[in-house]
N, C-alpha and C positions, 0 to 999 in steps of 0.2 A: 731158880731165878730166871724169869723170862728174859730173853735176849732179843735185841733188834736183829732180825734176819735180813731184812731188805727195806730200802726206802725207794720210792718211785716218785718222780715229779711229772706233772701234767700241766702244760701251759694252755691257757684258755683266752679266747678273744670273741666278743660278740660285736659285730659292726652292723650299722643300719644306714639308711640313706643320708648322705650329707645334708640334704635340705631339711632333715628332721633333727639336726644337731641341737642340743640344749646345753646350757652351761650356767656360768657364774660371772662375777665381775671381771675376772681375768681372762675370759674367753669361753668358747664352747667346744664340744667334741661329739663325735658320732661313734666312738669305740668304747667298749667296756672290757677291761683286761684284768687278768688275775691268774692264780695258779693254785693247784692242789698238790699236797704231799700226802702220799699214803705210806704208812709204816706197817710192816708185817713182822710179827714176832715168831720166834721159833716154835710156838705153840699153835701157829696158824691164825692168830687173831690179827685183824686188820683195822687200823685207825686212820682217820683222815683229818687234815687241817687245811686252811685256806691261807694263801699268801696274797697280799695286796700289791697291785702295781703291775709294771711291765713284765709280761710273762717271759720274754726272751732274756731279759737282764737277770730275773730271778733264777732262771735255769743255770746260768753260769756260776752264780753264788752257790746254788745247790750242788753243782759238780765239785766245788771246792770243799764243802763241809760234809757231804754224804759219807766219805770214808771215815770220818771222825766219829760217826755214830754207829756204824755197822759193827755188830758184835758186842755192843755195850748193853747193860741192863736197861730195860724200859723205864726204870726209875731214876736214871742217872743224867737227866737232861741238864740240871744245873751245873754239874761237873764238866760235861762236855761243852756246854755253852761258854763256860768260863775259859776253857781251853781255846775255843774258837776266838773269843774276844781278845784273849791275851796274845794269841798268835797273829791276829789280823787287825790289831789295834789301829794301824795306820789307815784302814779303810773307813773308819768312822762308824756311826750307827744310823745316821739318817739316810738309809739307802735300802736296797733290796736284800742285803745280808740280814738285816733285822726282820724283814718281811719273810724271808726264807726260814729263819729260826722260829718265827711265830707259827708258821705252818707246821713245822716239825713238833713244836711244843704242843699244839692242840691235837695233832695226830696221836701223840703219845698219851695225852690225857684220855683221848677217845678209846685207845687200845686198852689202857689200864682199866678204865671203867667197864668196858665190854668184858674184860677177863674176869672182873669181880661180879658182873651182872648188875651193876648199879649205874646211875646217871653221872655224867661228868660233874654237875653241880653238887651232887652228894659228896664228892671227893674234895671239892675246893672251897666248901664253906656251908654246904647244905642248900636245900631248895625251899626258899621262903614262900614261893608261889608258883602256880602253874599257868596263871593268866597274867600277861605283862602288858600294862597300858602302853599304847603306841601313839606317837605323834607322826603326822605325815611330813615327810621331807619332800617338798614340792616347790612350786612357784619359781621354776628356773627361767632364765632368759632364753628366749626361743625366737627364731624367725619363721617357724612353722605356723601358718595362719590358723591351722586347726588345733594348735596347742599353745595358746597364749595364757597369760596369767589368770584371766577370768575363767578359762576352761579348767585350769588346774585347781583353782580355789573352789569352784563349784564341785569338783570331784572330792576334794578334801572335806568340804562342808557337808557333803552327802553321806558321810560315814561318822559314826560316833567316836572319832579319835579324841584323845585328850587335847590336841591342838595341832598346829601346823607351823612349819618353818619355811620361809620363803627367802629367795635371794634378793639382796640389794647391793649397793656399792658402786653405782654409776653416777654419783652426784646427789647432792642433798635434795634438790627439787624432785628428782626421779624417785629417790628413796621415800620421800614423804607420800608421793602419789601411790606408790606400790603398797606401802604399809596401810594407807587409808583404805585402799580397795580391799586388802586382806582383812582388815578389821570389820568392814561392812559385810563381806561375804561370810566370815566365820561367826559373826555375832559377838556379843559382849562376854560370853562365858568361856569360850574356848581359849586355850593358851595360844599366844602368837609369838614365834621366835623369828629372828632375822639373821642372815648369814652374809657377811661381807667378804669372806674368803681372803682376808688379809690385804685388801686393796687400798686402805687408807693410812695416813699418817695420824698421830695421836690428836692433833688439833682438829682435823677434819672429822675424825671419828667422834670426838666430843660434840662438835656441831651437829653431827648426825643424830646422836643420842638425845640431845636436847630437843631436836626438831621432831623426832618421832615419839617422844615421851608421852604425849597426850593419847596415844593409841594403845596404852597398856601392853607394852612389849615385855615378854617374860625374860628374854635374854638377847644380847647381841653376841653373835658367834664370830670369832676370828676377825675382829675389827682391824687388827694390825698384822704385819708380817710376823712369822713365828719367832724370829730372832730379836725383835724389839721388846725385850723384857722390861727395860726401864719405862718405855712408852706404855706398856700394859699396866705397870704398877701406878703410873701417874693418871692414866685414864680411869682405872678402876676407882681411884679416890675421888674423882670428879663426876663420873658418869651417873645419871639418875637411873640407869638401867643396868642390871647385872651383866657381867662380862663372862663369856664362856670361850674356852679354847682347848686344844689338845690333839686335834687330828693331824697336825703337821709337826708334832713333837714325838720324840722316840726315846723309849727306855725310861726307867725310873730316874735316872740322873737329869734328864731334860725336865721331867715333871717336878722334880724336887726344886729346881730353880723357879718354876712357875708357882709352886705351892708355898715355899718358904718365903718367896718375895711378895706374897699376897698380890699376885698379878691378876688373878681371876677369881670369880665366885663359883663357877661351875667347871669341874674338871672332866675333860672329854677324852679319855684314852680310847684308841681304836685297836682292838685286840690284834687284827692281822697286821698292824703297822707298828706295834709297840714291843713285839717280841713274844707275844702269846699270852695265854691265860695266867701263867705264873707271874709275868711282869705286870700285867694289868691288875692283878690282885695286890701286888706291892704298891702300885700307884694308888689304888683305892684306899689302902691302909694309910698311906701318907696323907691323902685328902681328908679322910675321916679324923686323923690325929690333929689336923688343923681346922676341923669343924667346917669343911667345905663339902658342897654337894658333888655328886658324881653322876654324870649322864653320858654314857659311852657314845662315841661316834660310830656309826654303822653305815658303811658304804662299800658294797662289794657283792659277793655272790651268796648263794644259799647256805653254804657251809659257814661262812662268816656270820650270817644272820642267826643261824642256829647256835653258833658259839656265843654270840652276844646274849642270847636268851639265857644260856646257862650262867654266863658271867653276871648278868643283872640279878637273876633270882638268887644267886649265891651271896649277894651283898646285904648286910644287915641294915635295918633302919637305924640311922644315927643322926642326931642325938634323940630324935623323937622315937616313939614306939607305936602306940595305937592311933595317933592322930597326926600323921604327916601332913604338913601344910600343902605340899605338892607331891604328886605321884612320882615314883622312880620309873622313868619312861624309857622306851626303846625307840630309836629312830627307824622309821619305816620308809624307805626309798620308794617313791612313786614314779620314778623315771622308767624309761623303756630299757629293761635289762634281762635278757634271757638267761644269764648266768645266775640270776636270783630266782627266776620263776620256773625254769625247766630242768634243772640239774638233778632234782630229787624224784625218787619213785613216788613219794608221797609229799607234796609241797607243804611247807609250814602253813598252819591255819591261821587266818585272820578272822576273828569273830568279835563282833560288837566293839570294834575299836581296840581289841586286845590280840596280841599274838600268843598262841598257846604253846607252852613248852613242849617240845617233841617228847613223845612217850616211848620209853624203851631204853635199853642200856647204852652207855656212851653218850654221844650227842643225840642219839635217838633218831638218826636219819640214815637213809641209804641212797647212794648215787644211782641215777639212771645212766647206765653205761652208754647207751645209744646217744643220749643228749651230750654226754661228756665228749664222746668222739666227734660229734657234730661241730663242736666249738673248739676242738683241740687245735693248737697251732705248733706245739712242740712236745 
């Protein structure tokens, strides 16, 4: 039985010029942060996973949980995680503890798959496809004169993406203007999504939805703060546009409240923020049991993007089979982020609006150690 010999944590940060900051309705930033956990087995197999969020905070959680994993079977994640949660219940779940456990979980799946010589998706549900339709995550708020909405929309429109998602949430008049420009730039056929990042109350979000309805918006993402479940349920019943959320929710228990409460139409778990592939699959099962769509949130580094590819391709088409009304898409972040573009020896391939599933055992990717060290902060 392969055992966990060693776990290693690497904190990462990529910072760029403050005047190049970009952001959302709640503000902007010029730093991208994250972390990597590497698991080495007693057979010498190494797997890697990504943690979302502040690297220094994640490191402290890692120091707490690392001794609880060393010496255990590589197959025992659920048992160790339960022990961690039970022992540290007072810390909650919406924090870097969950992000740290997510990285360990993915690293173990990577190591297990590499040990068997198969892909991660083969182990968690099978690989339905090797080409995954992508939508461009773009249209950020920016004070950079060379990186305004029109520049970003032109870039997105110039690729055969399934669609694009832009930021709104700074007032109804501004929302309408941005959505109008996006629809004009993308044309009538591409999907258009908008992201409010939880900046509105239910009444304002409803006003926004009604105002932008004429522009054929595919979904409104995070119109309300994550804790306003009743507001989500009321909004969903009245909104002319489907509601999506999940990036600020953590673990299957949070998503059960969203799903059972019929708060949303599109369920958006973020693998590095929900506890890993095991928890993301549980969330997807709950969504499918309630006949809801799944469209995972993807915002982080290269390992997280590769993990999302395996997660998405492992999901079955449900309830449709041969004629899905909309593609199961992956979010492709088009912001400046070296943690996404430079950490791998062979970057993920974007081809004709699709991300290609990495080829090879495990996640199918290899870290560029020089690049990792370049952005290492702890």
